[in-house]
C-alpha positions in Angstrom: -18.5 -14.5 30.7 -16.3 -12.7 28.0 -16.8 -9.2 26.9 -15.8 -7.5 23.8 -15.2 -4.3 25.8 -11.8 -3.4 26.3 -10.5 -1.1 29.2 -9.7 2.5 28.1 -6.0 2.2 28.7 -5.9 -0.9 26.3 -7.7 1.2 23.6 -5.2 4.1 24.1 -2.4 1.7 23.6 -3.8 0.2 20.6 -4.4 3.6 19.1 -0.7 4.7 19.9 0.5 1.5 18.3 -1.6 2.0 15.3 -0.3 5.6 14.9 3.2 4.6 15.2 2.7 1.9 12.5 1.2 4.5 10.2 3.9 7.0 10.8 6.1 6.2 7.8 3.1 6.6 5.6 2.0 10.0 7.0 4.8 11.7 8.7 6.9 12.5 5.6 8.3 15.3 3.9 6.4 15.9 0.6 8.2 15.1 -2.7 9.7 18.2 -4.3 7.7 19.9 -7.2 10.5 18.6 -9.6 9.7 15.0 -8.7 7.0 14.3 -11.3 8.8 15.9 -14.2 12.0 14.2 -13.2 10.3 11.0 -13.3 8.8 11.6 -16.6 12.2 12.6 -17.9 13.7 9.6 -16.6 11.1 7.5 -18.3 11.4 9.3 -21.5 15.1 9.0 -21.5 14.7 5.1 -21.1 12.3 5.1 -23.8 14.7 7.0 -25.9 17.5 4.6 -25.3 15.2 1.6 -26.2 13.7 3.4 -29.2 17.0 4.4 -30.7 18.7 1.1 -30.0 22.2 2.6 -30.1 25.2 0.4 -30.2 25.8 -1.8 -27.0 28.9 0.3 -26.3 26.6 3.3 -26.0 23.5 1.6 -24.9 24.8 -0.2 -21.9 26.6 2.8 -20.3 23.3 4.8 -20.8 21.2 2.2 -19.1 23.8 1.8 -16.2 23.5 5.6 -15.8 19.6 5.5 -15.7 19.6 2.7 -13.2 22.2 4.5 -11.1 20.1 7.6 -11.1 17.0 5.8 -10.1 19.0 3.9 -7.2 20.5 7.2 -6.2 17.1 8.9 -5.9 15.8 6.1 -4.1 18.5 6.1 -1.5 18.3 9.9 -1.2 14.6 9.8 -0.7 14.7 7.0 1.9 17.4 9.1 3.8 15.2 12.3 3.6 12.0 10.3 4.8 14.0 8.4 7.5 12.4 5.1 6.2 10.7 3.5 3.1 7.5 2.1 4.2 6.4 -1.3 2.9 3.3 -1.9 1.1 2.3 -4.8 3.3 2.2 -2.5 6.4 0.1 0.1 4.7 -2.9 1.7 6.6 -6.2 0.8 5.0 -6.5 4.2 3.4 -3.5 3.3 1.4 -4.3 -0.3 0.2 -6.7 0.8 -2.4 -4.3 3.6 -3.7 -1.5 1.1 -4.1 -3.7 -1.2 -6.1 -4.8 1.7 -8.3 -0.8 2.8 -8.7 -0.1 -0.7 -9.9 -3.1 -0.7 -12.4 -1.9 2.9 -13.6 1.7 1.7 -14.1 0.5 -1.2 -16.2 -1.8 1.2 -18.2 0.8 3.7 -18.7 3.5 1.2 -19.8 1.0 -0.5 -22.2 0.1 3.0 -23.8 3.8 3.9 -24.0 4.8 0.6 -25.4 2.0 0.9 -28.1 3.2 4.4 -28.9 6.7 3.4 -29.2 5.9 0.4 -31.6 3.4 2.3 -33.7 4.5 6.1 -33.8 7.8 7.8 -34.6 10.1 7.6 -31.7 9.9 11.5 -30.9 6.3 11.2 -30.5 6.6 8.1 -28.2 9.3 9.7 -26.2 7.4 13.0 -25.7 4.2 11.1 -24.8 6.1 9.0 -22.3 7.2 12.2 -20.7 3.7 13.7 -20.6 1.9 10.6 -19.5 4.6 9.5 -16.7 4.8 13.0 -15.3 0.9 13.5 -15.3 0.6 9.9 -13.7 3.0 10.5 -11.0 1.4 14.0 -10.2 -1.8 12.3 -9.7 -0.6 9.6 -7.6 1.3 12.2 -5.4 -2.0 14.0 -4.9 -3.8 10.8 -4.1 -1.0 9.8 -1.7 -1.5 13.2 0.2 -5.2 12.6 0.4 -4.7 9.1 1.8 -2.1 10.6 4.5 -4.6 13.2 5.6 -7.5 10.6 5.8 -5.3 8.3 8.0 -4.2 11.3 10.1 -7.9 12.2 10.6 -8.9 8.6 11.5 -6.1 8.1 13.9 -6.6 11.5 15.4 
């Protein structure tokens, strides 16, 4: 006869393994306070380049600079954290958060695109900064709550 009960040592080992798998998501230095406005400024700069459509000799270096800044930040942050967790390995507390993040990115992008198409460029660029900064700040708070919930669940 089989039993669904596991010996205590197996449960302990499973808990240790689950904590280790969750570590990249919950054991991290918080993002600096300048992070949300920096992302907002980056997005606004990108919107500005796209809105003003400068000559390719100007636009290409600006876009390369923006992509380089993004890559530099991601590399720095991966070194700061010691890892970059993947979405597929996320603890349950994060799965819904990541789905909401994707929906938020799509919503903010749609609003920004509409603003850039139907309002003067300065309004669209300023709105991009405000919307992206606010969205990233909200995501950072939600991420911190998911990390706390995961830590509490795993004890």
